[in-house]
C-alpha positions in Angstrom: 11.5 -41.6 -47.5 10.6 -44.1 -44.8 13.2 -44.6 -42.2 15.0 -47.9 -42.2 14.0 -48.6 -38.6 10.3 -47.9 -39.3 10.3 -50.1 -42.5 12.0 -53.0 -40.8 9.6 -52.9 -37.9 6.6 -52.9 -40.2 8.1 -55.7 -42.3 8.8 -57.8 -39.2 5.2 -57.6 -38.2 3.9 -58.2 -41.7 5.7 -59.8 -44.6 8.5 -61.3 -42.5 6.0 -63.7 -40.9 4.9 -64.8 -44.4 8.3 -64.8 -46.1 6.6 -65.2 -49.4 3.1 -63.9 -50.3 1.0 -67.0 -51.2 0.6 -67.4 -54.9 -3.2 -67.3 -54.7 -3.1 -63.8 -53.5 -1.8 -62.8 -56.9 -3.4 -65.2 -59.3 -7.1 -64.9 -58.6 -7.9 -63.7 -62.1 -7.3 -66.8 -64.1 -8.5 -65.4 -67.4 -5.8 -62.8 -67.4 -2.1 -63.2 -68.2 0.2 -62.7 -65.2 3.6 -61.2 -65.3 5.7 -61.1 -62.2 8.4 -58.5 -61.8 11.0 -59.1 -59.1 13.5 -56.3 -58.3 16.4 -55.4 -56.1 18.7 -52.4 -55.8 21.8 -51.3 -54.0 22.9 -54.7 -53.0 26.4 -53.4 -52.2 28.2 -56.8 -52.1 26.1 -58.1 -49.3 26.5 -61.9 -49.8 25.6 -63.0 -46.3 22.9 -61.8 -43.9 23.8 -59.1 -41.5 25.7 -60.6 -38.6 24.9 -58.0 -35.9 22.9 -54.9 -35.0 19.2 -54.3 -35.7 19.5 -56.0 -39.1 21.0 -59.2 -37.7 19.9 -62.2 -39.7 18.4 -60.1 -42.5 19.2 -60.4 -46.2 21.7 -62.8 -47.7 22.1 -64.2 -51.3 21.0 -67.7 -50.3 17.8 -66.4 -48.7 17.0 -64.2 -51.7 17.7 -67.1 -54.1 15.3 -69.3 -52.2 12.5 -66.8 -52.3 13.1 -66.1 -56.0 13.0 -69.9 -56.8 9.8 -70.4 -54.9 8.1 -67.5 -56.8 9.3 -68.9 -60.2 8.0 -72.3 -59.1 4.5 -70.7 -59.0 4.6 -71.1 -62.8 4.0 -67.5 -63.9 6.2 -65.4 -66.3 8.9 -63.8 -64.2 11.5 -61.0 -64.9 14.3 -60.4 -62.3 15.8 -56.9 -62.4 18.3 -54.8 -60.5 18.7 -51.0 -60.3 22.5 -50.8 -59.8 25.1 -50.4 -57.1 25.9 -54.1 -57.1 29.5 -53.3 -55.9 31.0 -51.9 -52.7 30.0 -52.5 -49.1 31.7 -55.7 -47.8 35.2 -57.3 -48.0 34.0 -59.5 -50.8 34.2 -56.6 -53.2 37.6 -55.6 -51.8 39.0 -59.1 -52.4 37.2 -60.3 -55.5 36.4 -57.0 -57.3 32.8 -57.9 -58.1 33.4 -61.4 -59.6 31.4 -63.1 -56.8 28.5 -60.7 -57.0 28.1 -61.2 -60.8 28.5 -65.0 -60.6 25.8 -65.3 -57.9 23.4 -63.0 -59.7 23.9 -65.1 -62.8 23.1 -68.2 -60.8 20.0 -66.5 -59.5 18.9 -65.8 -63.1 18.9 -62.1 -63.2 17.5 -60.8 -66.5 19.1 -57.3 -66.5 20.6 -54.6 -64.4 21.5 -50.9 -64.8 24.8 -49.4 -63.6 25.1 -47.5 -60.3 27.7 -45.0 -59.3 29.5 -47.5 -57.0 29.8 -49.9 -59.9 32.6 -47.6 -61.1 34.6 -48.0 -57.9 37.3 -50.1 -59.5 37.3 -47.9 -62.6 36.0 -48.7 -66.0 38.7 -51.4 -66.4 37.6 -53.0 -63.2 34.0 -53.1 -64.3 34.8 -54.5 -67.7 37.1 -57.1 -66.3 34.2 -58.6 -64.3 31.6 -58.5 -67.1 32.3 -62.0 -68.4 31.0 -63.3 -65.1 27.6 -61.6 -65.6 25.3 -63.7 -67.7 22.8 -60.8 -68.0 23.0 -57.5 -69.8 23.7 -54.1 -68.3 21.3 -51.5 -69.7 21.9 -47.8 -69.5 20.5 -45.3 -72.0 21.9 -41.9 -70.9 25.6 -42.8 -70.6 27.7 -42.6 -73.8 30.5 -45.1 -73.4 31.6 -44.9 -77.0 35.1 -43.5 -76.1 35.7 -46.0 -73.2 36.3 -49.6 -72.5 32.6 -50.1 -72.0 31.8 -49.5 -75.6 30.0 -52.7 -77.0 29.7 -54.0 -73.4 26.3 -52.6 -72.6 22.8 -52.1 -74.1 20.8 -48.9 -74.5 17.5 -51.0 -74.2 16.3 -54.5 -74.5 12.9 -56.1 -75.3 11.9 -59.2 -73.4 9.0 -61.5 -74.5 7.4 -63.4 -71.6 4.4 -65.6 -72.6 3.5 -63.2 -75.4 3.9 -60.1 -73.3 6.5 -57.7 -74.7 8.4 -55.8 -72.0 10.7 -53.0 -73.1 13.4 -52.0 -70.6 15.8 -49.1 -70.7 18.2 -47.7 -68.0 19.0 -44.3 -66.6 22.2 -43.6 -64.6 22.9 -40.7 -62.2 25.3 -37.9 -63.1 28.8 -39.0 -62.2 30.6 -35.6 -62.1 31.0 -34.6 -58.4 29.9 -38.1 -57.3 32.6 -40.4 -58.8 36.2 -39.4 -59.3 36.8 -38.5 -63.0 39.6 -41.1 -63.3 37.2 -43.9 -62.5 34.6 -43.1 -65.2 37.0 -41.6 -67.8 35.4 -40.4 -71.0 31.9 -41.6 -70.0 29.4 -38.9 -71.1 26.3 -38.2 -69.1 23.2 -37.3 -71.1 20.0 -35.7 -70.0 17.9 -38.4 -68.3 14.5 -36.9 -69.1 15.3 -36.5 -72.8 16.7 -40.0 -73.1 13.8 -41.5 -71.2 11.3 -39.9 -73.5 13.3 -41.0 -76.5 13.7 -44.7 -75.5 10.2 -45.1 -74.0 8.7 -43.8 -77.2 10.9 -46.1 -79.3 9.9 -49.1 -77.2 6.2 -48.3 -77.0 5.4 -46.9 -80.4 8.1 -48.3 -82.7 8.7 -51.7 -81.2 5.2 -52.3 -79.8 6.0 -53.1 -76.2 3.1 -53.8 -73.9 5.0 -52.6 -70.7 7.8 -50.1 -70.4 10.2 -50.4 -67.5 12.9 -47.9 -66.6 15.8 -49.2 -64.4 16.9 -46.1 -62.7 19.8 -45.2 -60.4 18.8 -41.5 -60.1 17.3 -41.7 -56.6 13.7 -41.5 -55.4 13.4 -37.8 -54.6 15.4 -34.7 -53.5 14.6 -31.4 -51.9 16.6 -29.7 -54.8 16.2 -29.5 -58.6 18.3 -32.6 -59.0 16.6 -35.1 -61.3 14.9 -37.9 -59.3 12.6 -40.8 -60.1 9.6 -38.7 -59.1 10.7 -35.9 -61.4 11.4 -38.3 -64.2 8.0 -39.9 -63.9 6.2 -36.6 -64.0 8.1 -35.2 -67.1 8.0 -38.3 -69.3 5.4 -40.4 -71.3 5.0 -44.1 -71.9 6.8 -45.4 -68.8 4.7 -47.9 -66.7 7.2 -48.7 -64.0 10.4 -47.1 -62.7 12.5 -49.5 -60.6 14.9 -47.2 -58.7 18.0 -47.2 -56.5 20.7 -44.9 -55.1 18.8 -43.3 -52.2 18.2 -46.6 -50.4 14.5 -45.8 -50.0 12.4 -48.4 -48.4 8.9 -48.5 -50.0 6.4 -51.2 -49.0 4.7 -50.8 -52.3 5.3 -48.5 -55.4 4.5 -44.8 -55.2 2.2 -43.6 -58.0 3.1 -40.4 -59.9 1.1 -38.9 -62.9 3.1 -38.5 -66.1 2.8 -35.7 -68.8 -0.4 -37.4 -70.1 -2.0 -37.8 -66.7 -1.3 -41.6 -66.7 0.0 -43.4 -63.6 3.6 -44.3 -63.3 4.7 -46.7 -60.5 8.0 -46.0 -58.8 9.5 -48.9 -56.8 12.6 -49.1 -54.6 13.4 -51.6 -51.9 16.0 -50.2 -49.6 19.5 -51.6 -49.8 21.8 -54.7 -49.1 19.2 -57.2 -50.1 17.0 -56.6 -47.0 14.0 -57.1 -49.2 12.8 -58.0 -52.7 10.2 -56.1 -54.6 7.4 -58.0 -56.3 5.0 -56.5 -58.7 2.4 -58.6 -60.5 0.7 -57.3 -63.7 -2.5 -58.9 -65.0 -3.2 -58.3 -68.6 -6.1 -59.2 -70.8 -5.9 -60.7 -74.3 -5.4 -57.3 -75.8 -2.3 -56.8 -73.5 -4.0 -54.1 -71.5 -3.2 -54.0 -67.8 -6.3 -54.7 -65.8 -4.9 -55.2 -62.3 -1.6 -54.7 -60.4 -0.6 -56.2 -57.1 2.6 -55.3 -55.3 4.6 -55.9 -52.1 8.0 -55.8 -50.6 9.2 -59.2 -49.4 11.3 -59.1 -46.2 14.3 -61.4 -46.5 15.2 -62.9 -43.1 17.2 -65.9 -42.2 15.1 -68.7 -40.8 15.9 -69.6 -37.2 15.8 -73.2 -36.0 
């Protein structure tokens, strides 16, 4: 894991000066179909830029929304995704309980999110109470909510069609026992993330014919123990093309590549926390929907100074 200080220093020297990578850097193969994946994680109720410290002026919903709009205006197919822990971290959550976060994400046009451990901080009833404000689905494949208020309020997977490209998305949550008080997650059952990932990625790839498989994960990037991480998940599964991760607040300038059970490359992406940056991954596919080229970057989000 890169330290936050090192990441921010590099970003300030690089992508911060650019704000947004020019479109031509990503679209120089006109005969290929382009799909742009934008992703965030661990936003932790950070509505405004940081007001002090080394991150002063960094982040902020308005700044992220401007970047996202400009990328959409490039005219390519776009998916905007989040890897959980939307809640908890500023007084906005304490006062509004997540309503503001979900409303603003809906205005920004998020397509899907998974559920992080802090999204349980007001209990299952607190989460369910805010769901009407979210105009996007929550996808988690290894939590069984059937004996809880969340039953019928989430998806196990979803297939998106963008310009003829079929993208299958499933979600993986972290084990809640020992991390979240039992009273907050109630009868939620945690299921083996590797088993569920293999099941849903196979379903999406081989039964539903998806061209790309994305896992929205809140497991964490890596650990020095046997705890299941994104790196472990990638190495012990098949069919996944991209893992968009969260939980460990890992700053990656570009995705890390891990070989899966079949020796194929899996990209693992994570972009820190608090909306300091937005991940961008551009896939270029031929007419047979085979990926021929991938470009990626982390876009540093900084308030413009007059």
